[in-house]
CHARMM internal coordinates of N, CA and C (Angstrom, degrees):
IC EDIT
DIST 1 N 1 CA 1.4598
DIST 1 CA 1 C 1.5321
ANGL 1 N 1 CA 1 C 108.53
DIST 1 C 2 N 1.3183
ANGL 1 CA 1 C 2 N 116.30
DIHE 1 N 1 CA 1 C 2 N 135.16
DIST 2 N 2 CA 1.4552
ANGL 1 C 2 N 2 CA 119.26
DIHE 1 CA 1 C 2 N 2 CA -177.69
DIST 2 CA 2 C 1.5281
ANGL 2 N 2 CA 2 C 110.01
DIHE 1 C 2 N 2 CA 2 C -78.58
DIST 2 C 3 N 1.3170
ANGL 2 CA 2 C 3 N 111.91
DIHE 2 N 2 CA 2 C 3 N 155.58
DIST 3 N 3 CA 1.4766
ANGL 2 C 3 N 3 CA 118.19
DIHE 2 CA 2 C 3 N 3 CA -179.99
DIST 3 CA 3 C 1.5412
ANGL 3 N 3 CA 3 C 108.42
DIHE 2 C 3 N 3 CA 3 C -98.93
DIST 3 C 4 N 1.3028
ANGL 3 CA 3 C 4 N 114.85
DIHE 3 N 3 CA 3 C 4 N 158.00
DIST 4 N 4 CA 1.4682
ANGL 3 C 4 N 4 CA 119.69
DIHE 3 CA 3 C 4 N 4 CA 176.92
DIST 4 CA 4 C 1.5292
ANGL 4 N 4 CA 4 C 108.05
DIHE 3 C 4 N 4 CA 4 C -73.62
DIST 4 C 5 N 1.3227
ANGL 4 CA 4 C 5 N 114.72
DIHE 4 N 4 CA 4 C 5 N 160.23
DIST 5 N 5 CA 1.4599
ANGL 4 C 5 N 5 CA 119.83
DIHE 4 CA 4 C 5 N 5 CA 176.57
DIST 5 CA 5 C 1.5043
ANGL 5 N 5 CA 5 C 111.53
DIHE 4 C 5 N 5 CA 5 C -71.26
DIST 5 C 6 N 1.3063
ANGL 5 CA 5 C 6 N 116.11
DIHE 5 N 5 CA 5 C 6 N 172.56
DIST 6 N 6 CA 1.4634
ANGL 5 C 6 N 6 CA 121.00
DIHE 5 CA 5 C 6 N 6 CA -179.99
DIST 6 CA 6 C 1.5326
ANGL 6 N 6 CA 6 C 111.14
DIHE 5 C 6 N 6 CA 6 C -64.92
DIST 6 C 7 N 1.2918
ANGL 6 CA 6 C 7 N 115.16
DIHE 6 N 6 CA 6 C 7 N 149.21
DIST 7 N 7 CA 1.4701
ANGL 6 C 7 N 7 CA 120.99
DIHE 6 CA 6 C 7 N 7 CA 176.92
DIST 7 CA 7 C 1.5440
ANGL 7 N 7 CA 7 C 109.61
DIHE 6 C 7 N 7 CA 7 C -67.28
DIST 7 C 8 N 1.2993
ANGL 7 CA 7 C 8 N 116.50
DIHE 7 N 7 CA 7 C 8 N 142.24
DIST 8 N 8 CA 1.4434
ANGL 7 C 8 N 8 CA 120.81
DIHE 7 CA 7 C 8 N 8 CA -179.93
DIST 8 CA 8 C 1.5167
ANGL 8 N 8 CA 8 C 110.16
DIHE 7 C 8 N 8 CA 8 C -75.39
DIST 8 C 9 N 1.3304
ANGL 8 CA 8 C 9 N 117.00
DIHE 8 N 8 CA 8 C 9 N 146.91
DIST 9 N 9 CA 1.4502
ANGL 8 C 9 N 9 CA 121.34
DIHE 8 CA 8 C 9 N 9 CA 176.50
DIST 9 CA 9 C 1.5217
ANGL 9 N 9 CA 9 C 107.46
DIHE 8 C 9 N 9 CA 9 C -78.76
DIST 9 C 10 N 1.3241
ANGL 9 CA 9 C 10 N 115.49
DIHE 9 N 9 CA 9 C 10 N 123.63
DIST 10 N 10 CA 1.4817
ANGL 9 C 10 N 10 CA 120.35
DIHE 9 CA 9 C 10 N 10 CA -178.27
DIST 10 CA 10 C 1.5068
ANGL 10 N 10 CA 10 C 110.08
DIHE 9 C 10 N 10 CA 10 C -81.85
DIST 10 C 11 N 1.3210
ANGL 10 CA 10 C 11 N 114.79
DIHE 10 N 10 CA 10 C 11 N 147.54
DIST 11 N 11 CA 1.4575
ANGL 10 C 11 N 11 CA 121.37
DIHE 10 CA 10 C 11 N 11 CA 175.72
DIST 11 CA 11 C 1.5184
ANGL 11 N 11 CA 11 C 108.79
DIHE 10 C 11 N 11 CA 11 C -75.69
DIST 11 C 12 N 1.3403
ANGL 11 CA 11 C 12 N 116.60
DIHE 11 N 11 CA 11 C 12 N 136.76
DIST 12 N 12 CA 1.4496
ANGL 11 C 12 N 12 CA 121.21
DIHE 11 CA 11 C 12 N 12 CA 179.66
DIST 12 CA 12 C 1.5195
ANGL 12 N 12 CA 12 C 109.29
DIHE 11 C 12 N 12 CA 12 C -77.27
DIST 12 C 13 N 1.3184
ANGL 12 CA 12 C 13 N 117.09
DIHE 12 N 12 CA 12 C 13 N 123.60
DIST 13 N 13 CA 1.4562
ANGL 12 C 13 N 13 CA 122.46
DIHE 12 CA 12 C 13 N 13 CA -179.81
DIST 13 CA 13 C 1.5360
ANGL 13 N 13 CA 13 C 107.92
DIHE 12 C 13 N 13 CA 13 C -82.41
DIST 13 C 14 N 1.3145
ANGL 13 CA 13 C 14 N 117.93
DIHE 13 N 13 CA 13 C 14 N 133.69
DIST 14 N 14 CA 1.4969
ANGL 13 C 14 N 14 CA 120.42
DIHE 13 CA 13 C 14 N 14 CA 178.01
DIST 14 CA 14 C 1.5172
ANGL 14 N 14 CA 14 C 111.82
DIHE 13 C 14 N 14 CA 14 C -56.93
DIST 14 C 15 N 1.3070
ANGL 14 CA 14 C 15 N 117.08
DIHE 14 N 14 CA 14 C 15 N 149.39
DIST 15 N 15 CA 1.4678
ANGL 14 C 15 N 15 CA 119.46
DIHE 14 CA 14 C 15 N 15 CA -178.89
DIST 15 CA 15 C 1.5231
ANGL 15 N 15 CA 15 C 110.89
DIHE 14 C 15 N 15 CA 15 C -71.27
DIST 15 C 16 N 1.3217
ANGL 15 CA 15 C 16 N 117.60
DIHE 15 N 15 CA 15 C 16 N 156.36
DIST 16 N 16 CA 1.4552
ANGL 15 C 16 N 16 CA 119.68
DIHE 15 CA 15 C 16 N 16 CA -173.15
DIST 16 CA 16 C 1.5223
ANGL 16 N 16 CA 16 C 115.43
DIHE 15 C 16 N 16 CA 16 C -72.44
DIST 16 C 17 N 1.3386
ANGL 16 CA 16 C 17 N 118.59
DIHE 16 N 16 CA 16 C 17 N -26.45
DIST 17 N 17 CA 1.4553
ANGL 16 C 17 N 17 CA 120.41
DIHE 16 CA 16 C 17 N 17 CA -174.94
DIST 17 CA 17 C 1.5376
ANGL 17 N 17 CA 17 C 112.37
DIHE 16 C 17 N 17 CA 17 C -83.13
DIST 17 C 18 N 1.3297
ANGL 17 CA 17 C 18 N 116.12
DIHE 17 N 17 CA 17 C 18 N -49.92
DIST 18 N 18 CA 1.4870
ANGL 17 C 18 N 18 CA 120.73
DIHE 17 CA 17 C 18 N 18 CA -174.78
DIST 18 CA 18 C 1.5617
ANGL 18 N 18 CA 18 C 112.33
DIHE 17 C 18 N 18 CA 18 C -101.69
DIST 18 C 19 N 1.3319
ANGL 18 CA 18 C 19 N 117.23
DIHE 18 N 18 CA 18 C 19 N -10.78
DIST 19 N 19 CA 1.4555
ANGL 18 C 19 N 19 CA 121.46
DIHE 18 CA 18 C 19 N 19 CA -176.62
DIST 19 CA 19 C 1.5361
ANGL 19 N 19 CA 19 C 111.42
DIHE 18 C 19 N 19 CA 19 C 54.56
DIST 19 C 20 N 1.3235
ANGL 19 CA 19 C 20 N 114.79
DIHE 19 N 19 CA 19 C 20 N 48.42
DIST 20 N 20 CA 1.4627
ANGL 19 C 20 N 20 CA 120.54
DIHE 19 CA 19 C 20 N 20 CA -175.92
DIST 20 CA 20 C 1.5210
ANGL 20 N 20 CA 20 C 109.70
DIHE 19 C 20 N 20 CA 20 C -131.38
DIST 20 C 21 N 1.3034
ANGL 20 CA 20 C 21 N 118.27
DIHE 20 N 20 CA 20 C 21 N 133.23
DIST 21 N 21 CA 1.4550
ANGL 20 C 21 N 21 CA 122.17
DIHE 20 CA 20 C 21 N 21 CA -179.32
DIST 21 CA 21 C 1.5336
ANGL 21 N 21 CA 21 C 112.63
DIHE 20 C 21 N 21 CA 21 C -73.00
DIST 21 C 22 N 1.3437
ANGL 21 CA 21 C 22 N 117.36
DIHE 21 N 21 CA 21 C 22 N -31.85
DIST 22 N 22 CA 1.4655
ANGL 21 C 22 N 22 CA 119.98
DIHE 21 CA 21 C 22 N 22 CA 178.48
DIST 22 CA 22 C 1.5173
ANGL 22 N 22 CA 22 C 111.01
DIHE 21 C 22 N 22 CA 22 C -64.59
DIST 22 C 23 N 1.2945
ANGL 22 CA 22 C 23 N 116.51
DIHE 22 N 22 CA 22 C 23 N -42.52
DIST 23 N 23 CA 1.4688
ANGL 22 C 23 N 23 CA 120.62
DIHE 22 CA 22 C 23 N 23 CA 178.97
DIST 23 CA 23 C 1.5618
ANGL 23 N 23 CA 23 C 109.10
DIHE 22 C 23 N 23 CA 23 C -65.54
DIST 23 C 24 N 1.3139
ANGL 23 CA 23 C 24 N 117.11
DIHE 23 N 23 CA 23 C 24 N -40.49
DIST 24 N 24 CA 1.4726
ANGL 23 C 24 N 24 CA 120.34
DIHE 23 CA 23 C 24 N 24 CA 178.43
DIST 24 CA 24 C 1.5218
ANGL 24 N 24 CA 24 C 110.55
DIHE 23 C 24 N 24 CA 24 C -62.76
DIST 24 C 25 N 1.2887
ANGL 24 CA 24 C 25 N 117.51
DIHE 24 N 24 CA 24 C 25 N -42.43
DIST 25 N 25 CA 1.4640
ANGL 24 C 25 N 25 CA 122.46
DIHE 24 CA 24 C 25 N 25 CA 178.53
DIST 25 CA 25 C 1.5385
ANGL 25 N 25 CA 25 C 110.42
DIHE 24 C 25 N 25 CA 25 C -63.38
DIST 25 C 26 N 1.3307
ANGL 25 CA 25 C 26 N 116.12
DIHE 25 N 25 CA 25 C 26 N -41.89
DIST 26 N 26 CA 1.4711
ANGL 25 C 26 N 26 CA 119.70
DIHE 25 CA 25 C 26 N 26 CA 179.86
DIST 26 CA 26 C 1.5514
ANGL 26 N 26 CA 26 C 110.14
DIHE 25 C 26 N 26 CA 26 C -67.76
DIST 26 C 27 N 1.3115
ANGL 26 CA 26 C 27 N 117.66
DIHE 26 N 26 CA 26 C 27 N -35.69
DIST 27 N 27 CA 1.4791
ANGL 26 C 27 N 27 CA 121.95
DIHE 26 CA 26 C 27 N 27 CA 176.22
DIST 27 CA 27 C 1.5349
ANGL 27 N 27 CA 27 C 108.24
DIHE 26 C 27 N 27 CA 27 C -61.07
DIST 27 C 28 N 1.3499
ANGL 27 CA 27 C 28 N 116.19
DIHE 27 N 27 CA 27 C 28 N -42.23
DIST 28 N 28 CA 1.4698
ANGL 27 C 28 N 28 CA 119.69
DIHE 27 CA 27 C 28 N 28 CA -179.85
DIST 28 CA 28 C 1.5133
ANGL 28 N 28 CA 28 C 110.99
DIHE 27 C 28 N 28 CA 28 C -66.50
DIST 28 C 29 N 1.3038
ANGL 28 CA 28 C 29 N 118.47
DIHE 28 N 28 CA 28 C 29 N -30.94
DIST 29 N 29 CA 1.4827
ANGL 28 C 29 N 29 CA 121.81
DIHE 28 CA 28 C 29 N 29 CA 179.13
DIST 29 CA 29 C 1.5219
ANGL 29 N 29 CA 29 C 109.65
DIHE 28 C 29 N 29 CA 29 C -73.61
DIST 29 C 30 N 1.3360
ANGL 29 CA 29 C 30 N 116.76
DIHE 29 N 29 CA 29 C 30 N -38.49
DIST 30 N 30 CA 1.4705
ANGL 29 C 30 N 30 CA 121.72
DIHE 29 CA 29 C 30 N 30 CA -178.00
DIST 30 CA 30 C 1.5524
ANGL 30 N 30 CA 30 C 109.78
DIHE 29 C 30 N 30 CA 30 C -73.07
DIST 30 C 31 N 1.2967
ANGL 30 CA 30 C 31 N 116.81
DIHE 30 N 30 CA 30 C 31 N -29.19
DIST 31 N 31 CA 1.4686
ANGL 30 C 31 N 31 CA 124.28
DIHE 30 CA 30 C 31 N 31 CA -172.22
DIST 31 CA 31 C 1.5599
ANGL 31 N 31 CA 31 C 110.85
DIHE 30 C 31 N 31 CA 31 C -60.15
DIST 31 C 32 N 1.3234
ANGL 31 CA 31 C 32 N 115.95
DIHE 31 N 31 CA 31 C 32 N 133.56
DIST 32 N 32 CA 1.4592
ANGL 31 C 32 N 32 CA 121.98
DIHE 31 CA 31 C 32 N 32 CA 175.53
DIST 32 CA 32 C 1.5447
ANGL 32 N 32 CA 32 C 107.34
DIHE 31 C 32 N 32 CA 32 C -125.42
DIST 32 C 33 N 1.3388
ANGL 32 CA 32 C 33 N 114.99
DIHE 32 N 32 CA 32 C 33 N 139.49
DIST 33 N 33 CA 1.4510
ANGL 32 C 33 N 33 CA 122.26
DIHE 32 CA 32 C 33 N 33 CA 176.86
DIST 33 CA 33 C 1.5188
ANGL 33 N 33 CA 33 C 113.42
DIHE 32 C 33 N 33 CA 33 C 55.20
DIST 33 C 34 N 1.3020
ANGL 33 CA 33 C 34 N 118.52
DIHE 33 N 33 CA 33 C 34 N 29.72
DIST 34 N 34 CA 1.4631
ANGL 33 C 34 N 34 CA 121.81
DIHE 33 CA 33 C 34 N 34 CA 176.80
DIST 34 CA 34 C 1.5134
ANGL 34 N 34 CA 34 C 115.16
DIHE 33 C 34 N 34 CA 34 C 76.15
DIST 34 C 35 N 1.3333
ANGL 34 CA 34 C 35 N 118.36
DIHE 34 N 34 CA 34 C 35 N 12.16
DIST 35 N 35 CA 1.4514
ANGL 34 C 35 N 35 CA 121.79
DIHE 34 CA 34 C 35 N 35 CA -177.12
DIST 35 CA 35 C 1.5317
ANGL 35 N 35 CA 35 C 110.08
DIHE 34 C 35 N 35 CA 35 C -89.95
DIST 35 C 36 N 1.3369
ANGL 35 CA 35 C 36 N 114.57
DIHE 35 N 35 CA 35 C 36 N 77.03
DIST 36 N 36 CA 1.4824
ANGL 35 C 36 N 36 CA 119.54
DIHE 35 CA 35 C 36 N 36 CA -175.90
DIST 36 CA 36 C 1.5261
ANGL 36 N 36 CA 36 C 109.89
DIHE 35 C 36 N 36 CA 36 C -69.68
DIST 36 C 37 N 1.3102
ANGL 36 CA 36 C 37 N 119.85
DIHE 36 N 36 CA 36 C 37 N -37.68
DIST 37 N 37 CA 1.4480
ANGL 36 C 37 N 37 CA 119.07
DIHE 36 CA 36 C 37 N 37 CA -179.09
DIST 37 CA 37 C 1.5286
ANGL 37 N 37 CA 37 C 114.40
DIHE 36 C 37 N 37 CA 37 C -63.65
DIST 37 C 38 N 1.3290
ANGL 37 CA 37 C 38 N 114.87
DIHE 37 N 37 CA 37 C 38 N -35.74
DIST 38 N 38 CA 1.4495
ANGL 37 C 38 N 38 CA 120.62
DIHE 37 CA 37 C 38 N 38 CA 175.85
DIST 38 CA 38 C 1.5268
ANGL 38 N 38 CA 38 C 110.64
DIHE 37 C 38 N 38 CA 38 C -67.56
DIST 38 C 39 N 1.3392
ANGL 38 CA 38 C 39 N 118.35
DIHE 38 N 38 CA 38 C 39 N -41.34
DIST 39 N 39 CA 1.4324
ANGL 38 C 39 N 39 CA 121.94
DIHE 38 CA 38 C 39 N 39 CA 177.69
DIST 39 CA 39 C 1.5061
ANGL 39 N 39 CA 39 C 111.20
DIHE 38 C 39 N 39 CA 39 C -63.45
DIST 39 C 40 N 1.3618
ANGL 39 CA 39 C 40 N 117.58
DIHE 39 N 39 CA 39 C 40 N -39.67
DIST 40 N 40 CA 1.4550
ANGL 39 C 40 N 40 CA 120.49
DIHE 39 CA 39 C 40 N 40 CA 177.91
DIST 40 CA 40 C 1.5045
ANGL 40 N 40 CA 40 C 111.31
DIHE 39 C 40 N 40 CA 40 C -65.01
DIST 40 C 41 N 1.3267
ANGL 40 CA 40 C 41 N 118.23
DIHE 40 N 40 CA 40 C 41 N -40.42
DIST 41 N 41 CA 1.4548
ANGL 40 C 41 N 41 CA 121.25
DIHE 40 CA 40 C 41 N 41 CA 178.66
DIST 41 CA 41 C 1.5275
ANGL 41 N 41 CA 41 C 110.29
DIHE 40 C 41 N 41 CA 41 C -63.26
DIST 41 C 42 N 1.2959
ANGL 41 CA 41 C 42 N 117.84
DIHE 41 N 41 CA 41 C 42 N -39.59
DIST 42 N 42 CA 1.4702
ANGL 41 C 42 N 42 CA 121.43
DIHE 41 CA 41 C 42 N 42 CA 179.52
DIST 42 CA 42 C 1.5182
ANGL 42 N 42 CA 42 C 109.98
DIHE 41 C 42 N 42 CA 42 C -65.05
DIST 42 C 43 N 1.3086
ANGL 42 CA 42 C 43 N 117.31
DIHE 42 N 42 CA 42 C 43 N -48.71
DIST 43 N 43 CA 1.4665
ANGL 42 C 43 N 43 CA 120.59
DIHE 42 CA 42 C 43 N 43 CA -177.66
DIST 43 CA 43 C 1.5065
ANGL 43 N 43 CA 43 C 112.51
DIHE 42 C 43 N 43 CA 43 C -68.28
DIST 43 C 44 N 1.3317
ANGL 43 CA 43 C 44 N 117.89
DIHE 43 N 43 CA 43 C 44 N -44.36
DIST 44 N 44 CA 1.4678
ANGL 43 C 44 N 44 CA 121.33
DIHE 43 CA 43 C 44 N 44 CA -179.70
DIST 44 CA 44 C 1.5322
ANGL 44 N 44 CA 44 C 108.94
DIHE 43 C 44 N 44 CA 44 C -65.40
DIST 44 C 45 N 1.3105
ANGL 44 CA 44 C 45 N 117.46
DIHE 44 N 44 CA 44 C 45 N -38.87
DIST 45 N 45 CA 1.4715
ANGL 44 C 45 N 45 CA 119.52
DIHE 44 CA 44 C 45 N 45 CA 176.59
DIST 45 CA 45 C 1.5097
ANGL 45 N 45 CA 45 C 112.37
DIHE 44 C 45 N 45 CA 45 C -63.07
DIST 45 C 46 N 1.3073
ANGL 45 CA 45 C 46 N 115.36
DIHE 45 N 45 CA 45 C 46 N -41.17
DIST 46 N 46 CA 1.4933
ANGL 45 C 46 N 46 CA 120.45
DIHE 45 CA 45 C 46 N 46 CA 178.37
DIST 46 CA 46 C 1.5290
ANGL 46 N 46 CA 46 C 111.40
DIHE 45 C 46 N 46 CA 46 C -64.52
DIST 46 C 47 N 1.3759
ANGL 46 CA 46 C 47 N 116.28
DIHE 46 N 46 CA 46 C 47 N -40.28
DIST 47 N 47 CA 1.4710
ANGL 46 C 47 N 47 CA 119.35
DIHE 46 CA 46 C 47 N 47 CA 178.82
DIST 47 CA 47 C 1.5219
ANGL 47 N 47 CA 47 C 110.40
DIHE 46 C 47 N 47 CA 47 C -68.08
DIST 47 C 48 N 1.3055
ANGL 47 CA 47 C 48 N 118.34
DIHE 47 N 47 CA 47 C 48 N -35.81
DIST 48 N 48 CA 1.4618
ANGL 47 C 48 N 48 CA 121.22
DIHE 47 CA 47 C 48 N 48 CA 177.07
DIST 48 CA 48 C 1.5322
ANGL 48 N 48 CA 48 C 110.71
DIHE 47 C 48 N 48 CA 48 C -66.79
DIST 48 C 49 N 1.3272
ANGL 48 CA 48 C 49 N 116.31
DIHE 48 N 48 CA 48 C 49 N -40.01
DIST 49 N 49 CA 1.4652
ANGL 48 C 49 N 49 CA 121.79
DIHE 48 CA 48 C 49 N 49 CA 179.79
DIST 49 CA 49 C 1.5361
ANGL 49 N 49 CA 49 C 109.36
DIHE 48 C 49 N 49 CA 49 C -65.79
DIST 49 C 50 N 1.3342
ANGL 49 CA 49 C 50 N 117.10
DIHE 49 N 49 CA 49 C 50 N -42.57
DIST 50 N 50 CA 1.4547
ANGL 49 C 50 N 50 CA 121.68
DIHE 49 CA 49 C 50 N 50 CA 175.96
DIST 50 CA 50 C 1.5288
ANGL 50 N 50 CA 50 C 111.71
DIHE 49 C 50 N 50 CA 50 C -60.10
DIST 50 C 51 N 1.3068
ANGL 50 CA 50 C 51 N 116.45
DIHE 50 N 50 CA 50 C 51 N -45.09
DIST 51 N 51 CA 1.4575
ANGL 50 C 51 N 51 CA 120.58
DIHE 50 CA 50 C 51 N 51 CA 179.03
DIST 51 CA 51 C 1.5159
ANGL 51 N 51 CA 51 C 111.49
DIHE 50 C 51 N 51 CA 51 C -63.30
DIST 51 C 52 N 1.2974
ANGL 51 CA 51 C 52 N 116.25
DIHE 51 N 51 CA 51 C 52 N -37.92
DIST 52 N 52 CA 1.4741
ANGL 51 C 52 N 52 CA 120.50
DIHE 51 CA 51 C 52 N 52 CA -179.41
DIST 52 CA 52 C 1.5309
ANGL 52 N 52 CA 52 C 111.29
DIHE 51 C 52 N 52 CA 52 C -68.35
DIST 52 C 53 N 1.3153
ANGL 52 CA 52 C 53 N 116.38
DIHE 52 N 52 CA 52 C 53 N -43.30
DIST 53 N 53 CA 1.4622
ANGL 52 C 53 N 53 CA 120.31
DIHE 52 CA 52 C 53 N 53 CA -177.25
DIST 53 CA 53 C 1.5061
ANGL 53 N 53 CA 53 C 115.74
DIHE 52 C 53 N 53 CA 53 C -77.57
DIST 53 C 54 N 1.3151
ANGL 53 CA 53 C 54 N 118.37
DIHE 53 N 53 CA 53 C 54 N -34.77
DIST 54 N 54 CA 1.4626
ANGL 53 C 54 N 54 CA 121.89
DIHE 53 CA 53 C 54 N 54 CA -177.77
DIST 54 CA 54 C 1.5224
ANGL 54 N 54 CA 54 C 113.32
DIHE 53 C 54 N 54 CA 54 C -96.05
DIST 54 C 55 N 1.3082
ANGL 54 CA 54 C 55 N 118.48
DIHE 54 N 54 CA 54 C 55 N -12.07
DIST 55 N 55 CA 1.4594
ANGL 54 C 55 N 55 CA 122.98
DIHE 54 CA 54 C 55 N 55 CA -177.23
DIST 55 CA 55 C 1.5041
ANGL 55 N 55 CA 55 C 111.58
DIHE 54 C 55 N 55 CA 55 C 61.51
DIST 55 C 56 N 1.3552
ANGL 55 CA 55 C 56 N 117.44
DIHE 55 N 55 CA 55 C 56 N 27.31
DIST 56 N 56 CA 1.4583
ANGL 55 C 56 N 56 CA 124.11
DIHE 55 CA 55 C 56 N 56 CA 175.55
DIST 56 CA 56 C 1.5134
ANGL 56 N 56 CA 56 C 107.95
DIHE 55 C 56 N 56 CA 56 C -123.24
DIST 56 C 57 N 1.3174
ANGL 56 CA 56 C 57 N 115.73
DIHE 56 N 56 CA 56 C 57 N 169.08
DIST 57 N 57 CA 1.4672
ANGL 56 C 57 N 57 CA 119.58
DIHE 56 CA 56 C 57 N 57 CA 175.58
DIST 57 CA 57 C 1.5173
ANGL 57 N 57 CA 57 C 110.72
DIHE 56 C 57 N 57 CA 57 C -67.54
DIST 57 C 58 N 1.3354
ANGL 57 CA 57 C 58 N 115.70
DIHE 57 N 57 CA 57 C 58 N 126.96
DIST 58 N 58 CA 1.4674
ANGL 57 C 58 N 58 CA 120.80
DIHE 57 CA 57 C 58 N 58 CA -175.65
DIST 58 CA 58 C 1.5331
ANGL 58 N 58 CA 58 C 112.18
DIHE 57 C 58 N 58 CA 58 C -61.77
DIST 58 C 59 N 1.3251
ANGL 58 CA 58 C 59 N 116.35
DIHE 58 N 58 CA 58 C 59 N -37.94
DIST 59 N 59 CA 1.4579
ANGL 58 C 59 N 59 CA 120.88
DIHE 58 CA 58 C 59 N 59 CA 179.70
DIST 59 CA 59 C 1.5434
ANGL 59 N 59 CA 59 C 110.44
DIHE 58 C 59 N 59 CA 59 C -66.55
DIST 59 C 60 N 1.3198
ANGL 59 CA 59 C 60 N 117.79
DIHE 59 N 59 CA 59 C 60 N -38.45
DIST 60 N 60 CA 1.4569
ANGL 59 C 60 N 60 CA 120.30
DIHE 59 CA 59 C 60 N 60 CA 179.52
DIST 60 CA 60 C 1.5311
ANGL 60 N 60 CA 60 C 110.69
DIHE 59 C 60 N 60 CA 60 C -66.28
DIST 60 C 61 N 1.3161
ANGL 60 CA 60 C 61 N 117.21
DIHE 60 N 60 CA 60 C 61 N -39.82
DIST 61 N 61 CA 1.4765
ANGL 60 C 61 N 61 CA 120.70
DIHE 60 CA 60 C 61 N 61 CA 177.09
DIST 61 CA 61 C 1.5164
ANGL 61 N 61 CA 61 C 109.89
DIHE 60 C 61 N 61 CA 61 C -65.38
DIST 61 C 62 N 1.3196
ANGL 61 CA 61 C 62 N 116.33
DIHE 61 N 61 CA 61 C 62 N -41.67
DIST 62 N 62 CA 1.4801
ANGL 61 C 62 N 62 CA 121.42
DIHE 61 CA 61 C 62 N 62 CA 179.13
DIST 62 CA 62 C 1.5399
ANGL 62 N 62 CA 62 C 110.61
DIHE 61 C 62 N 62 CA 62 C -59.59
DIST 62 C 63 N 1.3380
ANGL 62 CA 62 C 63 N 115.49
DIHE 62 N 62 CA 62 C 63 N -47.57
DIST 63 N 63 CA 1.4643
ANGL 62 C 63 N 63 CA 119.34
DIHE 62 CA 62 C 63 N 63 CA -179.25
DIST 63 CA 63 C 1.5145
ANGL 63 N 63 CA 63 C 112.01
DIHE 62 C 63 N 63 CA 63 C -66.19
DIST 63 C 64 N 1.3424
ANGL 63 CA 63 C 64 N 117.79
DIHE 63 N 63 CA 63 C 64 N -35.85
DIST 64 N 64 CA 1.4677
ANGL 63 C 64 N 64 CA 121.24
DIHE 63 CA 63 C 64 N 64 CA 176.14
DIST 64 CA 64 C 1.5206
ANGL 64 N 64 CA 64 C 109.12
DIHE 63 C 64 N 64 CA 64 C -63.39
DIST 64 C 65 N 1.3313
ANGL 64 CA 64 C 65 N 118.08
DIHE 64 N 64 CA 64 C 65 N -42.13
DIST 65 N 65 CA 1.4639
ANGL 64 C 65 N 65 CA 122.16
DIHE 64 CA 64 C 65 N 65 CA -178.50
DIST 65 CA 65 C 1.5382
ANGL 65 N 65 CA 65 C 109.28
DIHE 64 C 65 N 65 CA 65 C -65.51
DIST 65 C 66 N 1.3179
ANGL 65 CA 65 C 66 N 118.12
DIHE 65 N 65 CA 65 C 66 N -40.71
DIST 66 N 66 CA 1.4461
ANGL 65 C 66 N 66 CA 120.70
DIHE 65 CA 65 C 66 N 66 CA 178.18
DIST 66 CA 66 C 1.5200
ANGL 66 N 66 CA 66 C 111.70
DIHE 65 C 66 N 66 CA 66 C -65.09
DIST 66 C 67 N 1.3444
ANGL 66 CA 66 C 67 N 118.05
DIHE 66 N 66 CA 66 C 67 N -40.18
DIST 67 N 67 CA 1.4317
ANGL 66 C 67 N 67 CA 121.80
DIHE 66 CA 66 C 67 N 67 CA 177.17
DIST 67 CA 67 C 1.5204
ANGL 67 N 67 CA 67 C 110.87
DIHE 66 C 67 N 67 CA 67 C -64.40
DIST 67 C 68 N 1.3416
ANGL 67 CA 67 C 68 N 117.76
DIHE 67 N 67 CA 67 C 68 N -37.57
DIST 68 N 68 CA 1.4683
ANGL 67 C 68 N 68 CA 120.15
DIHE 67 CA 67 C 68 N 68 CA 179.20
DIST 68 CA 68 C 1.5186
ANGL 68 N 68 CA 68 C 110.81
DIHE 67 C 68 N 68 CA 68 C -65.91
DIST 68 C 69 N 1.3099
ANGL 68 CA 68 C 69 N 118.67
DIHE 68 N 68 CA 68 C 69 N -33.53
DIST 69 N 69 CA 1.4356
ANGL 68 C 69 N 69 CA 121.94
DIHE 68 CA 68 C 69 N 69 CA -178.27
DIST 69 CA 69 C 1.5462
ANGL 69 N 69 CA 69 C 111.61
DIHE 68 C 69 N 69 CA 69 C -74.76
DIST 69 C 70 N 1.3069
ANGL 69 CA 69 C 70 N 115.42
DIHE 69 N 69 CA 69 C 70 N -33.95
DIST 70 N 70 CA 1.4639
ANGL 69 C 70 N 70 CA 119.88
DIHE 69 CA 69 C 70 N 70 CA -178.92
DIST 70 CA 70 C 1.4559
ANGL 70 N 70 CA 70 C 111.41
DIHE 69 C 70 N 70 CA 70 C -64.25
END
COOR INIT
IC SEED 1 N 1 CA 1 C
IC BUILD
């Protein structure tokens, strides 16, 4: 019996708050056991905390950190 072909790679949909694919990908990495809403709360809370402490845009700091790691 023949096997089905490989599953297609799905396009990552931008997250609803920032409309950014990098944030959506990071939410997917943080997510455990399919709990996407919990992962979003964790990430959005962290970005708000960063913005509060550094007096800069949390998303800009996040993107800078990702660029430094790459």
